[in-house]
C-alpha positions as CSV (number, residue, x, y, z in Angstrom):
1,X,86.0,79.1,21.2
2,X,83.9,77.0,23.5
3,X,87.1,76.0,25.4
4,X,88.0,79.6,25.6
5,X,84.6,80.5,27.0
6,X,84.8,77.6,29.5
7,X,88.3,78.8,30.5
8,X,87.1,82.4,30.9
9,X,84.1,81.2,32.9
10,X,86.4,79.1,35.1
11,X,88.7,82.1,35.5
12,X,85.8,84.3,36.4
13,X,84.5,81.8,38.9
14,X,87.9,81.5,40.5
15,X,88.3,85.2,40.7
16,X,84.9,85.6,42.3
17,X,85.7,82.9,44.8
18,X,89.1,84.4,45.6
19,X,87.6,87.9,45.9
20,X,85.0,86.5,48.3
21,X,87.7,84.8,50.4
22,X,89.7,88.1,50.6
23,X,86.6,90.0,51.7
24,X,85.7,87.4,54.3
25,X,89.3,87.4,55.6
26,X,89.2,91.2,55.9
27,X,85.9,91.0,57.7
28,X,87.3,88.3,60.0
29,X,90.4,90.4,60.7
30,X,88.3,93.4,61.6
31,X,86.2,91.4,64.0
32,X,89.3,89.8,65.6
33,X,90.9,93.3,65.9
34,X,87.7,94.6,67.6
35,X,87.5,91.6,69.9
36,X,91.2,92.0,70.8
37,X,90.7,95.6,71.6
38,X,87.7,94.8,73.8
39,X,89.7,92.1,75.6
40,X,92.6,94.4,76.2
41,X,90.3,97.1,77.6
42,X,88.6,94.5,79.9
43,X,92.1,93.4,81.0
44,X,93.1,97.0,81.8
45,X,89.9,97.5,83.7
46,X,90.4,94.3,85.7
47,X,94.0,95.3,86.5
48,X,92.8,98.7,87.7
49,X,90.1,97.1,89.8
50,X,92.7,94.7,91.2
51,X,95.0,97.5,92.1
52,X,92.1,99.4,93.9
53,X,91.0,96.3,95.7
54,X,94.5,95.4,96.8
55,X,95.0,98.9,98.1
56,X,91.8,98.8,100.0
57,X,92.6,95.4,101.5
58,X,96.0,96.7,102.6
59,X,94.3,99.7,104.3
60,X,91.8,97.4,105.9
61,X,94.5,95.1,107.3
62,X,96.3,98.1,108.7
63,X,93.1,99.4,110.3
64,X,92.4,95.9,111.8
65,X,95.9,95.7,113.2
66,X,95.6,99.1,114.8
67,X,92.1,98.4,116.1
68,X,93.2,95.1,117.6
69,X,96.1,96.8,119.3
70,X,93.9,99.6,120.6
71,X,91.3,97.2,121.9
72,X,94.0,95.1,123.6
73,X,95.4,98.2,125.3
74,X,92.0,99.4,126.4
75,X,91.2,95.9,127.8
76,X,94.5,95.9,129.7
77,X,93.8,99.4,131.0
78,X,90.3,98.4,132.1
79,X,91.7,95.4,134.0
80,X,94.2,97.6,135.8
81,X,91.5,100.1,136.7
82,X,89.3,97.3,138.0
83,X,92.1,96.0,140.1
84,X,92.8,99.5,141.5
85,X,89.1,100.0,142.3
86,X,89.0,96.7,144.1
87,X,92.1,97.7,146.1
88,X,90.5,101.1,146.9
89,X,87.3,99.5,148.0
90,X,89.2,97.1,150.3
91,X,91.2,100.1,151.7
92,X,88.0,102.1,152.3
93,X,86.5,99.0,154.0
94,X,89.5,98.7,156.3
95,X,89.3,102.5,157.0
96,X,85.7,102.2,158.0
97,X,86.5,99.3,160.3
98,X,89.2,101.3,162.0
99,X,86.8,104.2,162.5
């Protein structure tokens, strides 16, 4: 009878230990699932942010290219006008000399 009690006690202890392991495993699984969901959400947010940033960068590069082109054209036009004004001043000076 003592052996039977010892066997029952060992069985009860084993069951208690296994039950605790199962509960801990279920808790760990729940925590890991929650952690995975948070990481997936963070990844999705980061990808959305990357997409927005890439789009903004592309727009900015296009704007810079257009602006550089416009500034180059304006500088060229300014130089042409300066040359024309210089020629006009020389022509007026010659006309004044003639008069």
